[in-house]
N, C-alpha and C positions, 0 to 999 in steps of 0.2 A: 446528407452526403454519405456515400459509401466510403468506408475507410479501411486501410490496411496498415498493420504495424510491420515496419521493416527496420531492424536495428541499424544504427548509423554506420556500423562497420560494414554493412552490405550496401551502402550508398556511395557511389563515386560520381562526382559531377552531376550530370543530368540523367543518370541511369541508376536503377535499383536492381540488385541481384536477387532473383526470386527463387524460392525453393519449390519443390514439387507440390508441397502442401499449399503454398501461396497460389500457385497456378490453378490448382483444383478449386480453391476458394473463389478465385476471381472468375473462372470460366463456368464451373459447374454449380456453385452456390449462388453467386451474385449474377451469373449469366451475362458478364460484360463482354462486349465485342470491340473491335478495332475503333479507336477514337472515343470510346466512352470515358467520361471523366470520373475521377475518384480522388480521395485525399489520402496521402501517405503521412504517417507520423513516425518519428524515429526513436521514441521512448526517452529522449533527452530534451524535450520541449520544442523540437522542430517540426513544422508541418510543411508539406509540399503539395501543390496542385499536380495531378498526374493524369496521364491518358494511356489507355491501352494501345499497344502497337500491334501491327499485323503479325509480328513474330511471336507475340505472346508476352513480350516484355513490357516494361513501363518507362515512359518518358516523363521526367520530372521537371517541374517549374522551379523557380527560386525558393530557397528555404526561408521561412518566416519563423520567428521565435515567439512562442506563446507567452503571455504575461506571467510573471512569477507570482506565486501566492504570497500573501502578507506574512505568513508564518509557515515554517516547515513542520509537518506533523509526522511524528515517529511513534508507531504503536508497538510496544513490546507486550506479547501476550503468552500466557501459559499454554502449553500444548493441551489440546482437547481432542475429542473424537473427530474423525475426519470431516464429517458434514458440518460440524460447528465451525471449525477453522476455515473450511471452504467458504461458508457464508460470510464469515467475518472478513476474510481477505477480499472477497468480491465487493462488499459494501464499503470497506475501508478505502478501497481504490476509488469507488464512485464518489466518496466524500473527500478525496484529495490527499490521502495519506501519502507521504513521500518514501517512507521506509517501514518495513514490517519485519519484526524479529520474534519468532517463536522461541520460547525457552522452557526448560524443564523446571517446574516448581516442585517444592517438597510434596505438595498434595496433588500433583498432576496424576491423572488416571492413565495417561498415555506416555510411554517412554520409547523413544526410537533408538534402535541400536543398529550398527553396521550400515548396510545399504538402505535401510528403511528411511533414515533421515534424508538421504540424498533424493530418494524417490518422492518423499513428501515435499521437499523444497522445489523440485521440478514441477510438481503438480500445482503447488500454490503460485509459482511464477507464471504458469500458463493461465491460471484463473485471473491473476492480476492483469496480464496483458490483454485478455479478452474483455475484461471489465473496462479497462482503459479505452479500448476501441469503441465499445458500445456507448460509453458516457461522454465521449468527445475530448478526452484528455490527449495532450500531445506528449506526455511523459508516462513512464510506467514505474510504479514503485519498486524500489530495491527490496527483494525478498531474501532474507538471510537464511542460512542453514540453522537448524535448531542449535541453541547454545545455552549457556547458563545465565541466570539472572545477573550474576556478578559481571559477566562479560558485557551484557547490555549496558549496565550502569557505567562501566569503565570506559565505554566508547562514546558516551554522551558528551558533546562539547560543553565547555563552561558557559557558553552563551545560551544553552538550552534550559528551559524551565522543566524540571522533572516532577511529574505528578503521579502519585500512586492512588489508584481508584480503590478505596478501602471500604469494605463492607462494615467495618467497625466504627465508622464515623470519620469526621474530618471537616475541613472547611468546604464552603461551596465553591464550585468551579469559577463562579464570578470573582471570587477573592483570589484565586491562585493563577488564573490565566493572565499572562503579561503580554499585552499587545506590542510592546517594544522588544520582546525577545526574538532572537533569530529563529528559534524553533521550540517545540514542546515535545517532550517524551512522555507518553502516557503508558502506564504500567498496569496491565490487566491480569489479575490472578486467576487461578482455576476455580471451578465451581465450589470447591471446598474452602476457598479463601486462602489468603497468604498466611504462611506460618509466622509466628512471632519473630523468629530470627530473620526472616526475609524482610519484614516490616522494619526492623532495626537496621538492617543493612541499607535499605533504601533511604531511611532517615539520615543515616551517617553520610550518605553520598550527597545530601542536600535536597532530597525529594520532599515534597509536601503531600500530606494526606488530603484527599478530596472525597466527598460523598456525592452520590447521585440522588440522594433523597431517602425517604423512609421505606420505600418499597424494595423488596428483594428481586433483583433482575437476573435473568439468565445470563450466562457467560457472554453469548453473542449479542444479546440485547444491550448489555452494559457497555460493551465496546463500541457498538454503533451509536448509542445515545451520547457517549462521551465525546466521540469524534465530531459528531454533529454540533454539539454544544461548544466545543473549543473552536471549531471553524466559525461558528456564529459570533462568539465573543471576540475572536481575532479579526473579524470584519470580512471574512471570505464567504459567508453563507448567510443569506437573508439580510 
C-alpha cells in the first residue's frame, strides 16, 4: 500500500491539507491519479484509507488506531558523525523506537553549537518520518534536539527501566529487560565509551549496566542490536 505521512494537525474531518511537497510526491513520484487509493498515517498511531481527488486533494476514510506496542522504547545516544546517526535513527524507527534523544557525551567527537543542532534535529526528524512511512508504522518517533545526558536521565519516568549499554561489562539484557515496565530507556555512548563520571551518574539515577557480549561493536551496530533484542525480550519482535 502506498503511504503518506500527514501530521494530525493538518487533518480536519475527512480532508487532509497537503503541502507542495506532498502533491509532488503523490503525482510525480507515486504517479497517482483521481480515485487511486493510498493510506495516510498521522504520526500519532492513526491510519486512514484515502483516495486522490480530481482537485489534487485527499479524501479520507475513518481513522483507525494502530495497536500499541508492549513497551515504549526510548533511545538516548551520544552524538556521532552524521552518517552514523542517520543510520541509527532510520533503523531505530524501523525497530519501533518511540523517542530518540541525541546527547553530548564527554567523549563525543561531534559537538553542535548554534544553529547546527537545530539543523541536525530537522534532518533526523525527516529520516524518522520517511523510515516510518516505509516500514508501515502509524506513528513517528519523537526526535529531540541535542541535550545533555543529565537532561535525558531527568526526563525518564519512574515507570521506565533505564539500561546503560556498557562496554566495560554488566548484566545480560535478558536479566535487565522488564516485560512489565511501561518503557525502557536505552543509553548508548560514543565510540570511545562512557566516561567514568557518566557511568556513575547513570547508576545514581537507577540505571543498570548491560553488556551485548564479548565482541566490540561499532556505535550504530550496538544501538541496532540492543533495540532488536529489547523488542524481542519485551514480546514485540519475533
